[in-house]
N, C-alpha and C positions, 0 to 999 in steps of 0.2 A: 254287031257291036262296033263302036266307032272310037278309036282312041284320038284324044286331042291333046297334046303336050303330056301332061302327067294325069290326065283326065281320061276313064274309060267309061263309056255310056253302053248299056244294054238295053235291048227292048224285049219286053217278056214280061211274065210274072215275078215279081220280085223274090218270094219263096223259093221259086223253083231255080231262079239264076245262083241265089245264095247257095243252094244244095249243091250246086255244080261247082262250087268255087272250093279250092284246096283249103283243108282246115289251117287255120292261123295265118292265112294269106292277106288278110285285112284287119287293122286295128280297130275300125269303127265303121258301122253302118247307119246312117241317118237318112230318114224321108224328108225331102225337100222338093215337093213339086216345080217351084218356079226356079229350081237350080241355082238359087242365090248363093247357097253355101259351096257349090261347085265352083261358081265364078270368084268367090273369095279365095278358095283354096287355091285356084290357078294363079290369081294375082299375087299371092304369098308364097308360090312355090312349093305348095303342098299337093300330094297326090290325091284324086277324087274318084270314086266308082259311083256311077248313077244307074237305075234301073227304071224304065218307063214302059207301061204296057201300051199306052195309046200311041200310034204312030204320029199323029198329029202333034203331040206333046213332046215326043222323041225329036222330031224335026226342030221345033221350036229350040228344045234344050240343046240341041248339036249346034243350032246358028249361035245362040248365045254364049256358049263355051267356045265357040270357034272365035268369034269377036274378043272374048275375054283373053283368050291365049294371044292373039295378036297384039292385043295392048299390052299384055305382059311382056312381049318380045322386044317392044320399042322402049321399054324402060332400061 
């Protein structure tokens, strides 16, 4: 798991990760492989949770959201 601003990324099977989340702890879960929604959420001050099974894509998502978070801090 990695926390970037108000975004939280998990690596693993999305159904297993969601089953471990407390009831009513999130408002919405959306699948979005390139994490464009996560970047948009960070840029507008919203919280985001992402789950990725593939370690390579997980790394790409973390890098993309790290960059977006840094941009949001400069605003």
